[in-house]
N, C-alpha and C positions, 0 to 999 in steps of 0.2 A: 388725613389721618382727620382732623380736629376735630371735625363737624363745621366745618368750612365746604365752600366751591369742593377744595382740593385738586386741582386745577393744576395735572404737569405729572402727574402720580401715577400713574399708564392704567387707575383701577378698567375693572375687566376688561381689561387683553391678556392674548391665553400667555399661559406659559405651563413649565413642564420643569417636574418635577424627579429625582432620580434616574436610575442610567437602565439600559436594555431591553427583557423580559420587565423591571419594576417601575422605567419611565411612566408615568401619567399623566394626563391633560389638564388643566384646569383655567380658572380665570386669577386675573390677581384683585382685591378685594381690598378692606380696610380689621384685621382684626380688635378683643377688646383691651389691644392697646395703642389702638392709636397707629398699629407699625399698617403697614403694604404687606402685604404675602401671599404668596401664591396657591390658591385655595383647593390644591390637590394631595393626595395623597401617595405617595409611592408604593407600591405591591412588596410585599413578602420577597425577600429570594429564596432564589429556589438552587435543590443539585444541578450543578452543569451537566452539562445532554453533550452530543453531538450536534448540533443540528444547525447550528451558523445562528448564534441566538444568542445575546447573555443571556441566561437564565442562574447564575449567577447577580447578576447587577453589580458585578467592580470591572465594566467597562472593557472586558475581555472576553473575546468569541474563542466558545473546545477548544479556552486551557484545559491544555491534562490529559488530553488527549491523544498528542502528537499530531494532527491537522498537521501537513506539509511537510514532514518528516520524511527521507527519503524511504523509496520502496523496491523491489520487485516487479518486472512486470512481463507476463510471457514464459514461453519456455526455450527450452532449446538453445540453438543458434537467437531466435527470435527472444532472447531474455534482453531487455533495456530497466532501464532508469528513469520511479516515476517519483511522484510525490501521492501521502495516504494524506486524502477529506474525507467526509461527512457525507454517505451517501442520505440520501435521501426519508430512511427508513433509521438512522439516526448510527447506522453501524459504518465503521470504521474501513473504506473503502480504497488501497493507490490507482492512484489514476492516472495513467500513461498509456500510451497506446509502441505494442510489441511491435520488433524490428520485422522487416521480408523475411520471408523462410526464404534459404537458400536455394534457387530450382536446380541447379547440377547439384541433385547431392553425392556424400563423395561416401559412398561402403570402408570398415572393418575401419571407422577412424575414433571409435567410439566421443563421436557427436551426436546430438536431436536434428541433423542443417532441414526437416524440415516442418519441426517445431511443433512437433503431435506429439511431445511427449513418448516416444518410441526411438529409443537407438537403434542404430545400425538394422532395419526393416529389412525383411531377409525378400519384398516386393523394388526397394531399393537395391538391392547385394545379386540379385541374381537366384532367387534363389537358398538363399543360405545367410544367416546374421549376428552374431558375432555369442547368444544366448542359444542358436541351436549349432554355435559349435562346441558345448558345453562350454562357453566360458561362465563361468558366473556371475554373476548375475552384480553381486559386491564391486566383483571388477569393473567392472561399463558404467555404475553410477560413482563410482568411492563412496560407496553408504560403510562404513565403520571402521575409515583410514582413520578419522577427525583432521588432524594437523598434518599430519603425514601422507603429504602430498603427490612423494616417487612412489608409495606405495610397498617398501621397505618395513621390515619390522614385524611384517603379518605374521612372517613365515612361512612367508611366497620368493618370487624372485624380484628382487629390485625395479623400477622401473622398466625399462630401455628390453630386457627380458622380459621379462615379463609379459609386454607387446611381441616382441618375437615368434613365443611361443603358439599366442595365439596369430597371432597372421598364421605360422605353423600349421597347427592344428586344421582354421578353415579350411587352409589349399589341399590338405589328404583329406576332408571332410566333405570336401568337389567333387576331388579326383576322383573320391569311394564312389559320391553318390550318382557318375557318370558313368561307373562301370555296364 
């Protein structure tokens, strides 16, 4: 870049500046001070979106959106672990495949065996499900129990005693319906 032939300096060769969405392409030229520079100007960084692009031009893609963190996919017995990812519309989704449903669904166990979001449906249980037997929905789903997995401290019977009552009540209702 001294006004001479400038051999070996790479003038006119392609060059890039910036990272991610800010990356710009240009060619090497001589500036006013006789230095070889890339004749491109990087774009202004933007807000990082969940889109597979380094929008804020820091060399990282989709950071701050929880991409790759563990998440749950599927319902009931089919629920498995997946990983968060960015959808094409920019939303965070859980990618993964739910497990297979239990083809031999069991009745009165309080589990969504067929993975449809319903626990012990009447069609799986000979026409009677736990909700039909008069069991409150919070017992079926564990709602309002917090970390108390044995259901004690709710003013009702603890763990197995509550399920013993549920079984007795369901049997009684079936017998009454058979008359």
